[in-house]
N, C-alpha and C positions, 0 to 999 in steps of 0.2 A: 694431658695437660695441653698439648699443642694443638691436637685435634679441636678442643675446649676453648683456645682461643682464636683458631681460625672460624670456627663457628660464629664466635662474638664479633668478629671484624667483619662475616658474608652479611650478618644481621646489620650491622651498622650499613652497608653499603646499601644493602636496599632497603633501610628504613625511608620512608618518606620524608622529605621536608616539611620543617614545622607547621611551616607557611600553605603548606599543601593542604591539612585540616582546616584552614580557618575559615570565617564565614567573610566571603569576597562582596563587596555590597557593589548591586548591578550599577552597571554604566548608565543606563536608562531604563525609567520606567514608564510603559504604556498602558494606558488604560481602556479598557475595549468594552463597550457598551454591545450587550446583545439583546436582539427587541424579539422575544420569541412569542410565537403567534400560533393559532390554528390558521387554516387556509386551505385551499383545493388548488392542487395542482397535480399536474400529467407528466412526471419523470419518461414514461415511455410512451405516453398516450393515454393512456387511463388515467382518468381522474379522479381520486380518492383525498381524503384528507388528511394534510401531514403537518406536524409540527415545522415551523422555519424557524431561522434565526436570524435576522435584518434580513428577511426574504426568500432565504437562499438554503438551497439542501448540498449543493455542491460541496463547497469550502465548509459547509456545517449540513453534515448531513443526517438524516431519519430515515428508521426503518422499523416495519413491527417486526421482532425478531424472538421468533421460537429459536432456541441456539443450543450449541453443545458449547461443552466447558473448553476452550481452548486460548492458547498463547495471545495475548492481545483484547480477550475478549472483555465487554463490557462489563460484568461484574467483578472485573479484576481491576486494583488500581491503577492509574495512567499508566502508560508505556511512558518510559522517561527517556528521553535525546542523552546521545554520551556528547559531552563537550566538544570534543575533537570534530567531530564529523557534522555538527549542528542539523543531524536529521528532525524531521517533522516529528510532533510529540501530537499521540489521538488524548483526549481528555472524555470521558464519559460524563454528558451533561446530565443524564439522566439515567441512573443506576438501575440494575435488573434485580428482582429476587426468587430465591430459588422457589420451582412450581410442583418440578416433579426431578425424579433420579434422572440426572443427566441431561436434564433439560432447564432453561429459565426462558421465563417470557416477561416482559415488561409490561406495566398494568397502562402504562403510555406506550410512546415510542422510545425508543431509544435515539439518543442523540450525538454525534462526535463532533470535536471543536479542535480542528488540526492548525496546529501553529508550528511555525517556521523560523529560527534566528538564523542570521547572517556571523559566520565566525571569520573574519578577516585573516588569522591565522590557520584555516584550514589547511590541513597537511596534504590532503587530496587536488587540492586548488589547480596544478598542473596537467591533471587530467582530464579537464573540462572548459570551457568558455563560458558558457551561459547556465548560470540556475539562479533560478528566480522565481516568483508567486506564479509564472505561468508554466514553469517545469514540473508541477504536481502533478499522478496520474492516480486518481481513484478510482477503485473497483470496489463494485460491490452487486449485492443482491437485491431483489426490489418484489413484493408484494402487493397485490392489490386487495388481499385481504388485511383486517387488524389483527392483533394478537389476538384480541378474544376469540374471535370467530377460527384463528388457525390452533388456539388451545383448545376450544371446545372441541373442534375435528381430530385433533391429535389425542383426547381423553378419549373419545368415543371409539376411534378405531387404531390406536398405539401407532398408527402410522406418523412418523416426523414430517410435516410440510415441506413441500416444495417450492421453490420460488417461480414467479411468474416469467421474470427475466433479469437482466445482467444490465447493470447500469455504467459507462464511464464516464467520469467527472458529471456524473447526475444525468447524463443521458441514456436509452435504451430504447429498443425496441421487443415485442413480441409478436409470436405468431398471430396472424388476422389483424395484428395492430395498424394504426396510421404509421407512415414512414419519417419519424420523430428523425430531424438531421442530425447527423453524427458529429460527435465532439471533433474539432478541428483543431490540429496541434502544428501552427505554424514554426516554420525550421528556413535557417540561410543555409543555403549551398556554402559547405566547407568549414562551417562550424561544428564543434562539437559539443552537446548538450547533456547535463546531467539532469535524466529523470529522477526524481522519485517517485517510487511506487507503493500504495498501500493498498492490501484486500482488508477493507473495512466493513465486509459481509457479514454477515450471522453464519452462515451453513458454508456455500459455495467456495471452493477453491477455484482459483484463476490461472489458465496459463495464456502467458504472454508471448509474442513477437509479432516482428514488424517485416514485412515483406522486403524482402532485398537489401534487408540491414543485420547486422549485429549487433549485441548486448555484451558492453563491457562489464560486470559486474565491481563495485567496489565498496560498497560498504552493505550487512546485513544487521537488521534491527539496531541499526543505531551502532554498528561496529566498524570500522575499517578492515577491509580484507584485501589478502593479494590480487590484485586486477583479474580477474576469471573472463574471460568471451564467450559467449553462447548466442545461440539463435534460438532457443525457447525457453521459459522458467515458468513453474510453477510456483503459484503464492497461496499458502491456506492463509484463512483468517486472523487478521490479524498481523500477518507478518507484513514488513517493509525492506525494500532494496532502493538503493542507488546504481545507476546504470548509468553509461556512457554510450550513448549512440553517437555518432561522425556521419553528419548528412554528404555523403560521399558518393552521390547516387545522382542519374539525370534528374533537371529539373520535371518535377511530377507528382503525382497523387500515391501514395501506398499506404495501404491498409496495416491498419495496427490490430490486430489480431487479439481477441481478449474470451476466446469461450470458457466455458464452466463446466463444474460438476458438483454434485449436491442433493443424493437422491436418485430417485427412478424417474428419469424424465416423464415417461409415458403420465405419470399420475398426475402431471397439470398440460393438460394440451397448449396452454398457453408458450411455454417454455420451448424458445431454438436459440442452443447456445451459438451459432454459427452468425446471430443477428446481434453479440456481442462485443463490438469493436468502436474504433477510430478511425480517423484519418491523421495521416501524415500529410501536410501538404509545403512543397517546398515556394519561397517565395518567387514569385512570377507562373505559379503552376496557375491553370484554370479551377476554377469553384466550381469543383465537379468530382463526384464520387470516383476512385481508382479506377483503372480499365479494367486491372485484373478480376479474376474471380473471386469472390466470400469464401476462403478455407478457413481450418483450424487451426493453420501451421507450417510448418514446415513439414514435407513427406517423410524425410529420413533427419530428424534434428537430432543437432548437435547440443542436447538439452543439458541445462543444471543439474549437478550433483549437489548435492546441500553437502555430504560428506568431504566432496572435494575442497570445497571452501575453505583458507586457510588465511592464519591473520597475518599481518603485513610484516616483513625480515625486521627483528630487532634493532634498533639503533645503538645500543650499547651490549659490546661481548666483555665479560668479566673470566679472564682465566684463572685458574687456584691453583697454586701448588700445595700441594699436602704433604708435609711432613710428619710420620708418625712416631 
């Protein structure tokens, strides 16, 4: 009987407050108008027809997507944000339909809308100085052919298509293509930046690192984690991480490396994962490419091991003394 009462008491302690499940009226409603149009753009230097929202493909990105089912895949419901971390949320504006076992393809292009809300009570706020619309990193695969042609090739050969290039915040390069200017991330020496990284690709796995800098992971897929410092991390399609980078190096330009894998690269001569990158530019540094070579990242990396991620330490400890 005492054990029964103890169990009831424990449940009472753990039961959420009645207000937790109540509907909360939004403090602000923001109307967003999206002008969805077909146009021709060349994110990696190869011009093709694309679907844009308000003329953009970086914050609202489009891509022909022969795809595998995976976390964050556009055929699934929107990835929801955790209310405490205010992580970016991806919404599929055009859904896919199944066409073949294990693979889906859209009748047009898949388009993602990325939204981000600020949380004035963010429990991670003390870990960084800067977190705004300029600190979002989107990596993704890019395809020169339409989804119709890619699907026809897959049906004829059974070979899953390989992307032509990778993009970093909407720009990239491919073998033999023009030298499209790399995306530049501006920082000020001495400040800590929270970068919210999203792999919006259909297939590719991206490996992120920044020359001469480390990344402290503080959030994974919208959930806060115990801070973990690494110098290299993999992102599968649909994954999201928040990392803190401290701009503590000499004023200069540094490579942000974002190589990728996704199928046999030799099947597409356009693909060169080394060209998938961006530039971290300190205030006062020349407007030029980094002096160091383009690499795939650290030689002996302290890489992220997802199994080692842990939730933050609990803020409430309950001690029970049970008498039976």
